[in-house]
C-alpha positions as a Python dict, from the first residue, in 0.01 Angstrom:
ca = {
    (1, 'M'): (0, 0, 0),
    (2, 'S'): (147, 336, -115),
    (3, 'G'): (206, 612, 125),
    (4, 'Y'): (-52, 816, -73),
    (5, 'I'): (-327, 560, -13),
    (6, 'W'): (-257, 488, 352),
    (7, 'P'): (-386, 818, 511),
    (8, 'F'): (-731, 747, 354),
    (9, 'F'): (-728, 375, 455),
    (10, 'R'): (-624, 468, 803),
    (11, 'K'): (-903, 720, 829),
    (12, 'A'): (-1152, 463, 744),
    (13, 'L'): (-1007, 200, 974),
    (14, 'F'): (-1012, 440, 1269),
    (15, 'R'): (-1385, 479, 1232),
    (16, 'L'): (-1415, 112, 1314),
    (17, 'D'): (-1362, -64, 1660),
    (18, 'P'): (-996, -145, 1681),
    (19, 'E'): (-1049, -524, 1673),
    (20, 'A'): (-1273, -498, 1365),
    (21, 'A'): (-1015, -266, 1195),
    (22, 'H'): (-747, -526, 1253),
    (23, 'D'): (-966, -794, 1101),
    (24, 'V'): (-1030, -584, 792),
    (25, 'T'): (-646, -519, 758),
    (26, 'V'): (-573, -894, 778),
    (27, 'R'): (-850, -963, 516),
    (28, 'V'): (-703, -708, 281),
    (29, 'L'): (-354, -862, 331),
    (30, 'A'): (-500, -1210, 263),
    (31, 'L'): (-562, -1100, -94),
    (32, 'R'): (-191, -1110, -162),
    (33, 'N'): (-98, -1390, 82),
    (34, 'T'): (-93, -1679, -168),
    (35, 'K'): (162, -1529, -400),
    (36, 'K'): (502, -1686, -425),
    (37, 'P'): (735, -1445, -228),
    (38, 'K'): (968, -1227, -432),
    (39, 'P'): (1344, -1176, -341),
    (40, 'D'): (1376, -882, -97),
    (41, 'A'): (1565, -604, -253),
    (42, 'A'): (1702, -489, 88),
    (43, 'S'): (2073, -396, 90),
    (44, 'L'): (2327, -669, 169),
    (45, 'A'): (2439, -445, 462),
    (46, 'I'): (2124, -524, 659),
    (47, 'R'): (2101, -891, 575),
    (48, 'S'): (2118, -1088, 896),
    (49, 'N'): (2216, -1442, 996),
    (50, 'A'): (2126, -1588, 1317),
    (51, 'L'): (2098, -1949, 1446),
    (52, 'G'): (2163, -2083, 1102),
    (53, 'L'): (1876, -1881, 958),
    (54, 'S'): (1912, -1606, 689),
    (55, 'F'): (1706, -1296, 715),
    (56, 'S'): (1683, -1050, 428),
    (57, 'N'): (1663, -775, 689),
    (58, 'P'): (1647, -775, 1073),
    (59, 'L'): (1283, -629, 1089),
    (60, 'G'): (993, -861, 1171),
    (61, 'V'): (630, -823, 1264),
    (62, 'A'): (560, -913, 1635),
    (63, 'A'): (328, -1179, 1753),
    (64, 'G'): (-37, -1079, 1777),
    (65, 'F'): (-65, -928, 1430),
    (66, 'D'): (-114, -1270, 1259),
    (67, 'K'): (-249, -1490, 1540),
    (68, 'D'): (-367, -1779, 1308),
    (69, 'A'): (-113, -1782, 1031),
    (70, 'R'): (-354, -1617, 799),
    (71, 'V'): (-102, -1386, 615),
    (72, 'P'): (261, -1475, 665),
    (73, 'G'): (329, -1442, 303),
    (74, 'A'): (176, -1103, 282),
    (75, 'I'): (384, -990, 581),
    (76, 'R'): (704, -1079, 405),
    (77, 'A'): (568, -921, 77),
    (78, 'L'): (531, -589, 282),
    (79, 'G'): (918, -597, 321),
    (80, 'F'): (958, -765, 665),
    (81, 'G'): (1251, -992, 701),
    (82, 'F'): (1050, -1246, 897),
    (83, 'A'): (709, -1309, 1045),
    (84, 'E'): (602, -1456, 1380),
    (85, 'I'): (258, -1613, 1407),
    (86, 'G'): (53, -1658, 1711),
    (87, 'T'): (12, -1666, 2000),
    (88, 'V'): (-140, -2019, 1935),
    (89, 'T'): (-269, -2246, 2194),
    (90, 'P'): (-347, -2622, 2169),
    (91, 'Q'): (-720, -2574, 2166),
    (92, 'P'): (-914, -2281, 2012),
    (93, 'Q'): (-1024, -2017, 2257),
    (94, 'S'): (-1224, -1695, 2236),
    (95, 'G'): (-1014, -1484, 2467),
    (96, 'N'): (-1146, -1231, 2707),
    (97, 'P'): (-1481, -1043, 2671),
    (98, 'Q'): (-1501, -751, 2431),
    (99, 'P'): (-1413, -468, 2418),
    (100, 'R'): (-1054, -568, 2486),
    (101, 'L'): (-849, -365, 2245),
    (102, 'F'): (-805, 16, 2280),
    (103, 'R'): (-619, 280, 2082),
    (104, 'L'): (-438, 550, 2266),
    (105, 'E'): (-402, 782, 1982),
    (106, 'K'): (-239, 1079, 2149),
    (107, 'D'): (30, 843, 2275),
    (108, 'R'): (80, 632, 1968),
    (109, 'A'): (-2, 330, 2183),
    (110, 'V'): (-243, 43, 2232),
    (111, 'I'): (-383, -129, 2545),
    (112, 'N'): (-505, -489, 2484),
    (113, 'R'): (-645, -757, 2710),
    (114, 'L'): (-726, -1004, 2429),
    (115, 'G'): (-630, -1325, 2623),
    (116, 'F'): (-477, -1542, 2355),
    (117, 'N'): (-784, -1555, 2124),
    (118, 'N'): (-690, -1790, 1849),
    (119, 'A'): (-819, -2089, 1638),
    (120, 'G'): (-584, -2343, 1800),
    (121, 'H'): (-293, -2556, 1678),
    (122, 'D'): (-472, -2742, 1401),
    (123, 'C'): (-581, -2432, 1212),
    (124, 'A'): (-254, -2267, 1240),
    (125, 'F'): (-57, -2576, 1137),
    (126, 'T'): (-264, -2621, 821),
    (127, 'R'): (-210, -2260, 710),
    (128, 'L'): (164, -2265, 810),
    (129, 'A'): (225, -2576, 609),
    (130, 'A'): (68, -2408, 308),
    (131, 'A'): (294, -2102, 355),
    (132, 'K'): (605, -2303, 391),
    (133, 'A'): (519, -2503, 80),
    (134, 'R'): (516, -2168, -109),
    (135, 'G'): (866, -2090, 25),
    (136, 'V'): (758, -1834, 281),
    (137, 'G'): (998, -1779, 565),
    (138, 'P'): (1156, -1743, 808),
    (139, 'I'): (845, -1783, 1024),
    (140, 'G'): (845, -1814, 1402),
    (141, 'V'): (565, -1976, 1597),
    (142, 'N'): (469, -1804, 1920),
    (143, 'L'): (330, -2070, 2169),
    (144, 'G'): (85, -2014, 2459),
    (145, 'A'): (-124, -2206, 2699),
    (146, 'N'): (-499, -2238, 2712),
    (147, 'K'): (-654, -2035, 2995),
    (148, 'T'): (-846, -2343, 3129),
    (149, 'S'): (-553, -2589, 3101),
    (150, 'S'): (-477, -2800, 3404),
    (151, 'D'): (-115, -2836, 3295),
    (152, 'R'): (23, -2527, 3119),
    (153, 'V'): (376, -2671, 3079),
    (154, 'A'): (209, -2958, 2886),
    (155, 'D'): (54, -2702, 2645),
    (156, 'Y'): (399, -2563, 2554),
    (157, 'L'): (538, -2917, 2510),
    (158, 'T'): (245, -3010, 2285),
    (159, 'G'): (330, -2697, 2070),
    (160, 'I'): (699, -2800, 2040),
    (161, 'A'): (601, -3138, 1897),
    (162, 'R'): (322, -3010, 1679),
    (163, 'F'): (506, -2729, 1501),
    (164, 'S'): (862, -2866, 1492),
    (165, 'P'): (823, -2987, 1128),
    (166, 'L'): (748, -2620, 1022),
    (167, 'A'): (867, -2362, 1251),
    (168, 'D'): (1185, -2166, 1191),
    (169, 'Y'): (1194, -2073, 1564),
    (170, 'F'): (973, -2097, 1873),
    (171, 'A'): (877, -1804, 2094),
    (172, 'I'): (762, -1932, 2430),
    (173, 'N'): (507, -1671, 2561),
    (174, 'I'): (481, -1687, 2933),
    (175, 'S'): (472, -1317, 2973),
    (176, 'S'): (138, -1211, 2853),
    (177, 'P'): (-41, -1006, 3127),
    (178, 'N'): (-386, -1119, 3004),
    (179, 'T'): (-378, -1488, 3111),
    (180, 'P'): (-424, -1513, 3487),
    (181, 'G'): (-120, -1668, 3650),
    (182, 'L'): (82, -1712, 3334),
    (183, 'R'): (362, -1481, 3438),
    (184, 'A'): (424, -1697, 3733),
    (185, 'L'): (616, -1927, 3495),
    (186, 'Q'): (882, -1659, 3485),
    (187, 'S'): (981, -1739, 3847),
    (188, 'R'): (1314, -1920, 3876),
    (189, 'A'): (1200, -2270, 3980),
    (190, 'A'): (904, -2276, 3746),
    (191, 'L'): (1103, -2138, 3454),
    (192, 'Q'): (1387, -2384, 3504),
    (193, 'N'): (1138, -2675, 3496),
    (194, 'L'): (963, -2538, 3183),
    (195, 'L'): (1279, -2465, 2988),
    (196, 'D'): (1437, -2809, 3080),
    (197, 'R'): (1129, -2990, 2962),
    (198, 'L'): (1099, -2793, 2643),
    (199, 'V'): (1464, -2865, 2546),
    (200, 'E'): (1402, -3237, 2642),
    (201, 'R'): (1091, -3240, 2414),
    (202, 'R'): (1290, -3064, 2135),
    (203, 'A'): (1555, -3332, 2148),
    (204, 'Q'): (1292, -3596, 2066),
    (205, 'Q'): (1196, -3411, 1737),
    (206, 'Q'): (1351, -3471, 1395),
    (207, 'R'): (1425, -3099, 1357),
    (208, 'Q'): (1588, -2907, 1627),
    (209, 'V'): (1411, -2571, 1617),
    (210, 'P'): (1573, -2272, 1809),
    (211, 'I'): (1370, -2178, 2123),
    (212, 'F'): (1330, -1814, 2241),
    (213, 'L'): (1168, -1712, 2561),
    (214, 'K'): (948, -1404, 2549),
    (215, 'V'): (977, -1202, 2864),
    (216, 'A'): (786, -923, 3034),
    (217, 'P'): (931, -573, 3089),
    (218, 'D'): (790, -558, 3436),
    (219, 'L'): (1070, -757, 3588),
    (220, 'T'): (1280, -679, 3894),
    (221, 'E'): (1654, -675, 3877),
    (222, 'G'): (1647, -1014, 4053),
    (223, 'D'): (1389, -1155, 3814),
    (224, 'R'): (1620, -1057, 3521),
    (225, 'H'): (1923, -1217, 3676),
    (226, 'D'): (1737, -1533, 3741),
    (227, 'I'): (1587, -1553, 3392),
    (228, 'A'): (1927, -1497, 3229),
    (229, 'E'): (2095, -1763, 3444),
    (230, 'V'): (1826, -2026, 3379),
    (231, 'A'): (1795, -1952, 3006),
    (232, 'L'): (2179, -1991, 2967),
    (233, 'A'): (2182, -2312, 3179),
    (234, 'A'): (1893, -2464, 2993),
    (235, 'G'): (2044, -2429, 2643),
    (236, 'I'): (1779, -2226, 2472),
    (237, 'E'): (1883, -1998, 2196),
    (238, 'G'): (1748, -1655, 2278),
    (239, 'L'): (1514, -1419, 2439),
    (240, 'I'): (1242, -1180, 2299),
    (241, 'V'): (1243, -864, 2494),
    (242, 'S'): (977, -753, 2572),
    (243, 'N'): (608, -820, 2591),
    (244, 'T'): (358, -546, 2683),
    (245, 'T'): (369, -371, 3011),
    (246, 'L'): (124, -342, 3300),
    (247, 'S'): (286, -9, 3401),
    (248, 'R'): (131, 325, 3296),
    (249, 'P'): (373, 621, 3244),
    (250, 'T'): (247, 938, 3391),
    (251, 'S'): (296, 1106, 3054),
    (252, 'L'): (3, 916, 2895),
    (253, 'L'): (-263, 1161, 2745),
    (254, 'S'): (-527, 946, 2593),
    (255, 'D'): (-873, 889, 2747),
    (256, 'Q'): (-828, 512, 2740),
    (257, 'K'): (-506, 513, 2940),
    (258, 'G'): (-692, 363, 3237),
    (259, 'Q'): (-805, 46, 3065),
    (260, 'A'): (-676, -282, 3208),
    (261, 'G'): (-437, -489, 2997),
    (262, 'G'): (-91, -460, 2841),
    (263, 'L'): (33, -134, 2708),
    (264, 'S'): (234, -136, 2371),
    (265, 'G'): (365, 137, 2140),
    (266, 'A'): (578, 437, 2185),
    (267, 'P'): (552, 462, 2565),
    (268, 'L'): (714, 119, 2593),
    (269, 'M'): (1024, 196, 2389),
    (270, 'A'): (1251, 324, 2668),
    (271, 'L'): (1155, 68, 2928),
    (272, 'S'): (1177, -243, 2693),
    (273, 'T'): (1521, -117, 2552),
    (274, 'E'): (1652, -73, 2910),
    (275, 'I'): (1554, -437, 2982),
    (276, 'L'): (1693, -550, 2651),
    (277, 'A'): (2035, -393, 2726),
    (278, 'D'): (2031, -550, 3070),
    (279, 'F'): (1971, -901, 2933),
    (280, 'Y'): (2244, -857, 2687),
    (281, 'R'): (2481, -763, 2971),
    (282, 'L'): (2362, -1047, 3196),
    (283, 'T'): (2403, -1308, 2923),
    (284, 'G'): (2722, -1170, 2796),
    (285, 'G'): (2595, -1160, 2446),
    (286, 'K'): (2570, -1547, 2446),
    (287, 'L'): (2205, -1550, 2361),
    (288, 'V'): (2031, -1410, 2047),
    (289, 'L'): (1804, -1127, 2143),
    (290, 'I'): (1495, -1008, 1954),
    (291, 'G'): (1415, -646, 2046),
    (292, 'V'): (1054, -550, 2050),
    (293, 'G'): (848, -272, 2224),
    (294, 'G'): (779, 77, 2104),
    (295, 'V'): (980, 66, 1770),
    (296, 'A'): (827, 330, 1545),
    (297, 'S'): (1132, 462, 1354),
    (298, 'G'): (1472, 363, 1224),
    (299, 'A'): (1627, 542, 1516),
    (300, 'D'): (1419, 314, 1748),
    (301, 'A'): (1519, -2, 1562),
    (302, 'Y'): (1877, 99, 1561),
    (303, 'A'): (1869, 177, 1933),
    (304, 'K'): (1746, -185, 1988),
    (305, 'I'): (2023, -327, 1782),
    (306, 'R'): (2299, -125, 1956),
    (307, 'A'): (2151, -235, 2291),
    (308, 'G'): (2199, -595, 2187),
    (309, 'A'): (1922, -710, 1952),
    (310, 'S'): (2016, -917, 1650),
    (311, 'L'): (1652, -879, 1518),
    (312, 'V'): (1379, -623, 1584),
    (313, 'Q'): (1001, -654, 1581),
    (314, 'L'): (721, -401, 1565),
    (315, 'Y'): (342, -399, 1551),
    (316, 'T'): (173, -107, 1706),
    (317, 'A'): (357, 158, 1500),
    (318, 'L'): (197, -2, 1186),
    (319, 'I'): (-139, 92, 1315),
    (320, 'Y'): (-49, 460, 1322),
    (321, 'Q'): (207, 488, 1035),
    (322, 'G'): (118, 217, 790),
    (323, 'P'): (325, -21, 584),
    (324, 'A'): (554, 256, 434),
    (325, 'L'): (722, 268, 771),
    (326, 'I'): (893, -70, 691),
    (327, 'K'): (1092, 58, 395),
    (328, 'Q'): (1168, 387, 582),
    (329, 'I'): (1321, 197, 879),
    (330, 'K'): (1537, -15, 651),
    (331, 'R'): (1664, 296, 479),
    (332, 'D'): (1736, 465, 807),
    (333, 'L'): (1922, 160, 946),
    (334, 'I'): (2168, 182, 654),
    (335, 'A'): (2216, 557, 710),
    (336, 'F'): (2279, 507, 1082),
    (337, 'M'): (2520, 222, 1009),
    (338, 'Q'): (2716, 433, 758),
    (339, 'R'): (2725, 725, 1005),
    (340, 'D'): (2878, 500, 1267),
    (341, 'G'): (3128, 329, 1033),
    (342, 'F'): (2961, -15, 1027),
    (343, 'T'): (2959, -213, 697),
    (344, 'H'): (2716, -478, 810),
    (345, 'I'): (2425, -476, 1053),
    (346, 'G'): (2592, -745, 1273),
    (347, 'E'): (2872, -505, 1362),
    (348, 'A'): (2624, -278, 1535),
    (349, 'V'): (2467, -553, 1755),
    (350, 'G'): (2559, -469, 2114),
    (351, 'A'): (2773, -167, 2020),
    (352, 'D'): (2660, 26, 2321),
    (353, 'H'): (2827, -221, 2540),
    (354, 'R'): (3173, -193, 2383),
}
């Protein structure tokens, strides 16, 4: 969608309920989802390699945009270097009662309390298989647990076994604030048990798919230290930093700022980047980090990379700025690299720590 059309499309979308607007957007993207992906024309300077995977550029769309693998091909066609589907749970679930998604327009932010609404593993698997058959990738699969599950760890283990034939990486989502009790899995003992069992289950599969843990930004210093130690000991490959926040900056201006749920968008940028940098330091750069939270410009994406991210994701900024943002971020990344004397994006990863 060109930059000329987007303002009119956005105006129409913003007349709709946010959740309805998202559904319309996905339906429009689905019209171009079945096409065979074209080679990405992004500069060689921002091509990334991580965990044996090749990314045409380090920019991906965060989980939540394509919950049920409806449009991974269209996401790549927009210019993203990778897609992440989900969060998917073993069984379909409707999520929390509506309304559950709120725009904070004055703050370029969103509050959601969706609650892992999705069509379940079987639906996502079928669509993902079709996408992979067309050559779409890399595609990560974000795994969650059903709200009513009696054994949430088992739900994640089921996801590993189900999607190992197709996923390029797994994102283990234990940090959503919208499923009661889920964040308790971030505690040291619970996390150690979860990650050890996930790695064990992975070893039983034919394909050894990289595992990322998606963490919350609302962590104490002690929490971060524990997560870093446990992740390194368990042998997973990386962290996704971070999920939405329960905190509410005093600077928020929008009428909906008091809604319950996770806050994403511009107000999350500073907090999530601070946590990202801390995890890079705590892990000594030994884990691959994906930076997400508040990215709305090339400067934001570059800040995540310099803080330690090998890859960067965004979502909320697309709601406000549209798909032209993707190309602009890639252009800006190249300009910032040249300014700082880097010839390849990998040289900038963690530069703030050197």
